[in-house]
C-alpha positions in Angstrom: 140.9 57.0 146.7 141.4 55.4 143.3 140.3 57.1 140.9 136.7 56.9 139.7 136.1 54.9 136.3 134.1 57.7 135.0 136.9 60.3 135.4 139.7 58.4 134.0 142.7 59.1 131.7 146.2 58.3 130.5 148.2 59.6 132.9 151.2 59.3 130.2 149.6 62.1 128.3 149.9 64.3 131.7 153.3 63.2 132.3 153.9 64.4 128.5 152.0 67.9 129.5 153.8 68.3 132.7 157.5 67.6 131.7 157.1 70.6 129.0 154.9 72.9 131.5 156.0 72.7 135.4 159.6 73.4 135.9 161.0 70.2 137.8 158.6 67.7 137.0 160.2 64.2 137.1 158.1 61.3 135.4 156.2 59.5 136.1 153.3 60.7 137.4 151.0 58.6 140.4 147.2 59.4 140.1 145.3 59.3 142.7 141.7 61.3 143.3 140.4 63.3 146.1 136.8 61.9 147.9 135.8 65.9 148.1 135.3 68.5 144.7 130.9 68.1 143.9 132.1 70.5 140.6 135.3 69.9 139.5 137.2 65.8 139.9 140.4 66.6 141.6 143.0 64.4 141.9 146.5 64.3 143.9 149.4 63.9 141.8 153.1 62.5 142.5 156.1 62.7 140.4 159.0 60.2 140.0 160.7 62.5 142.4 158.1 61.9 144.8 156.9 65.5 144.6 153.4 66.3 144.8 150.9 68.5 143.3 147.2 68.5 142.9 145.0 68.7 139.2 141.7 70.3 138.8 139.4 69.5 135.8 136.6 69.8 134.3 133.8 67.4 134.7 133.0 65.0 131.4 129.9 65.0 130.1 126.9 67.8 129.3 128.1 71.0 131.4 125.6 73.9 132.7 126.4 77.3 130.8 129.6 79.2 132.6 130.1 76.2 135.2 133.3 74.4 136.0 135.6 77.5 134.9 138.5 76.0 135.6 140.6 78.6 133.8 139.0 81.4 135.8 140.1 79.4 139.1 143.4 79.1 138.0 143.8 83.0 136.7 142.8 84.3 140.3 144.9 81.8 142.1 148.1 83.0 139.9 147.3 86.8 140.7 146.7 86.1 144.3 149.8 84.3 144.8 151.1 87.7 144.4 149.8 89.2 147.8 149.8 88.1 151.3 146.2 85.9 150.6 147.3 82.4 151.4 146.8 80.4 147.8 148.5 77.6 146.6 150.9 78.0 144.0 149.9 77.8 140.7 151.8 75.9 137.8 149.7 75.7 134.8 146.9 75.8 132.8 145.9 73.4 130.2 142.7 74.0 128.0 143.5 71.2 125.3 140.7 68.7 125.8 143.2 66.2 124.6 145.5 65.6 127.3 143.2 64.6 130.1 139.8 64.9 128.3 138.9 68.4 129.6 140.5 71.3 130.6 142.7 71.5 133.5 145.2 73.0 135.8 147.7 72.1 138.2 149.0 73.8 141.2 151.2 73.3 144.4 150.0 70.6 146.9 149.6 72.1 150.5 150.4 69.5 153.3 148.1 70.0 156.1 144.9 69.9 157.5 141.0 70.3 155.8 139.2 70.4 159.1 135.6 69.3 157.6 133.5 69.2 160.7 133.0 73.1 162.1 132.8 71.5 165.7 136.5 70.8 165.4 136.9 67.7 167.1 140.5 67.0 166.1 141.2 70.8 168.0 141.2 70.6 171.3 139.2 73.3 173.5 140.9 75.8 174.1 142.5 76.6 170.7 139.1 76.2 168.4 138.5 80.0 168.9 141.8 80.6 167.2 140.8 78.6 164.0 138.0 80.4 163.7 139.3 83.8 164.1 142.1 82.5 161.3 138.9 81.8 159.1 137.5 85.3 159.4 140.9 86.9 159.0 142.1 85.1 155.6 138.5 86.1 154.6 139.4 90.0 155.5 142.6 89.9 153.8 140.8 88.3 150.4 138.3 91.4 150.6 141.4 94.0 151.3 143.1 92.9 148.2 143.3 95.7 145.3 141.8 93.6 143.0 142.6 96.0 139.9 146.4 96.0 140.9 145.8 92.2 140.1 144.9 92.8 136.8 141.5 91.2 137.3 139.7 94.6 137.1 137.9 92.4 134.2 137.2 89.5 136.4 133.6 90.6 136.9 130.9 93.6 136.9 131.5 96.0 139.8 128.0 96.8 141.7 124.7 94.7 141.7 126.6 91.5 142.8 123.8 90.2 144.4 121.1 91.1 142.1 123.3 89.1 139.5 123.5 86.2 141.6 120.0 85.6 142.3 119.1 86.1 138.3 122.2 83.7 137.7 121.6 80.9 140.5 117.8 81.3 139.4 118.7 80.0 135.7 120.6 77.4 136.6 118.4 76.4 139.0 115.7 75.9 136.8 117.6 74.4 134.2 118.2 71.8 136.7 114.9 71.8 138.1 113.9 68.1 138.7 110.9 68.8 141.1 108.6 71.8 142.4 109.6 73.7 145.2 106.6 75.9 146.4 109.7 78.2 148.8 111.8 78.2 145.6 109.2 80.1 143.3 108.5 83.0 146.1 112.1 83.6 146.6 113.1 83.8 143.0 110.1 86.6 142.9 110.6 87.8 145.9 114.6 88.7 146.5 114.8 90.8 143.6 112.2 92.8 144.3 113.5 93.8 148.5 117.5 94.4 147.1 119.8 95.9 149.4 121.0 99.7 148.5 124.4 99.0 149.6 127.0 97.7 146.9 130.4 97.7 147.3 132.6 95.7 145.6 135.7 93.4 146.4 137.1 90.1 145.4 135.1 87.2 146.5 136.0 83.7 146.6 132.1 82.8 146.0 132.0 79.4 148.3 134.3 80.6 151.3 133.8 77.9 154.1 135.7 75.7 156.3 136.3 72.8 154.0 137.6 75.1 151.5 140.8 75.6 153.1 144.1 74.2 153.8 145.2 74.8 157.6 148.7 74.5 158.9 148.9 70.9 160.9 149.5 71.9 164.1 149.1 75.5 163.8 145.6 77.6 163.4 146.8 79.1 160.4 145.5 79.2 156.7 148.2 77.5 154.2 145.9 77.8 151.2 141.9 78.8 150.4 141.2 76.2 147.4 137.9 75.9 145.0 138.0 79.1 143.1 135.3 78.3 140.4 132.8 80.8 141.5 135.3 83.7 142.5 134.7 86.9 140.8 134.2 90.6 141.8 131.5 90.9 144.3 129.7 92.1 147.9 131.6 91.7 150.9 128.7 91.1 153.2 127.6 88.3 150.8 130.4 86.6 151.2 130.8 87.1 155.2 126.9 86.1 155.5 127.5 82.8 153.6 130.5 81.8 155.9 127.9 82.5 158.9 125.3 80.6 157.7 126.6 77.9 159.9 125.4 79.4 162.8 122.1 79.1 161.3 121.7 75.7 160.0 120.9 72.5 162.1 123.1 70.1 163.2 122.4 67.1 161.4 122.9 69.7 158.1 126.8 69.7 159.5 125.6 73.5 160.9 126.5 74.8 164.5 122.5 75.3 165.3 121.6 73.5 168.0 125.0 73.2 169.6 126.1 74.9 173.0 129.0 76.5 171.6 130.5 78.0 174.4 130.8 74.5 176.1 132.6 73.7 173.3 134.7 76.6 173.2 132.7 77.8 170.0 132.3 81.3 169.3 129.0 83.2 168.5 127.8 84.4 164.9 127.8 88.3 166.2 131.1 87.3 167.8 132.5 86.3 164.7 131.1 89.2 162.8 132.2 91.8 165.0 135.7 90.6 164.6 135.4 90.4 160.8 134.2 94.1 160.5 137.3 95.0 163.2 139.6 93.9 160.6 138.2 94.7 157.9 137.1 98.4 159.0 133.8 97.7 157.7 130.7 98.5 160.2 128.3 96.1 161.8 125.3 95.3 159.4 121.8 96.6 160.2 120.0 93.3 161.6 117.5 93.9 158.8 119.9 94.2 156.2 121.7 91.4 157.7 118.8 88.8 157.8 118.2 89.3 153.4 121.6 88.4 152.9 121.1 84.8 154.9 117.9 84.7 153.3 119.6 85.2 150.0 122.4 82.9 150.8 120.4 80.0 151.5 118.2 80.4 148.5 121.6 80.1 146.5 122.9 77.2 148.5 119.5 75.5 147.3 120.2 76.6 143.8 124.0 74.9 143.9 122.8 71.7 146.0 120.0 71.3 142.9 122.7 71.3 140.3 124.7 68.9 142.0 122.0 66.6 142.2 121.0 66.7 138.9 124.5 65.9 137.5 124.3 62.8 140.0 121.1 61.9 138.1 123.1 61.8 134.3 126.4 60.8 136.1 128.4 63.6 135.9 128.8 64.5 139.2 132.5 63.9 141.1 131.5 63.7 144.2 130.5 60.2 146.0 127.3 61.8 148.2 126.1 64.1 145.2 123.0 62.6 145.2 122.4 63.7 149.1 122.4 67.2 148.1 119.0 66.6 146.6 117.3 65.5 150.2 118.8 69.2 151.1 117.8 71.6 148.1 113.6 71.6 149.7 114.9 72.2 153.6 116.9 75.1 152.5 114.7 76.7 150.8 111.4 76.6 153.0 114.1 78.0 156.3 115.2 80.6 153.4 111.3 81.3 153.0 110.6 81.4 156.6 113.4 84.0 157.5 111.6 86.0 155.0 108.5 86.1 156.8 110.4 86.1 160.1 111.4 89.6 158.7 108.1 90.9 157.7 106.4 90.4 160.6 103.8 88.3 158.8 103.3 85.6 155.7 104.2 88.2 152.5 
């Protein structure tokens, strides 16, 4: 789409930066904005020779502490460019607010498909399982990288990932809270008191889901994982269960719950967990442990949605649908609390 008024900048200033820092760039530059990108405004750039690039920047306005870390995105993508994990090529990082108004980076434009709907209506029924397998296989590749060898030993703290995530997102939720939600307050107390004992550390994306991947135009193959803003060192089961929330959320939220999966050529949650565990060499998690991770992830999603909603109220959110996020904060928290109650067998 055309660049939103609040996200516009001087393309000539950008062209001067790219001429100095992006090999092969030819002025002038044409700028368009992607409709997605709830957190960091994202643009498609086309240079004078017809080459395309992607620019991601911090949004304007007052920002939550540690949010919108485009420098971290650039660092991790640059490191992963040296592995078999599919990532767009990283070109240049600019932390000078004087160029486009906020810090930004430029990366490769992956010319492929973004599959927004998990039902995969644009894919033939017999080809849908292959797309899901590619998605989980790519996650297993990410969790297998040697982050120390990539120079990312300081990219996060090893261990206690879930505890730190609960604390971090809980604080950000409170910082952007717009109404009292009883289930959220209960989760803020219960989750830290029932942390899992397992403590494996891998490099995690942080928001690994179908629409944060670019697939090949015709093959069930991931060309690039995008949106690395909250990547860090973390728990592989936390990320795996986040991806699998798809099977727990109702179809009116865009989830798979309530659909006849077999009739549509789609796999079950258990099948994909087993596939990932086979590829990664990990044991299939205990059911009670798995349900904790599901509750944790629904809580985390509620916190993220609340932050997006709060930014829509002050005008800094970049996604045109950001205001809709507020409607799903309470239902996601209620579903998480229901999982906790079901685990306990009674109201805790």
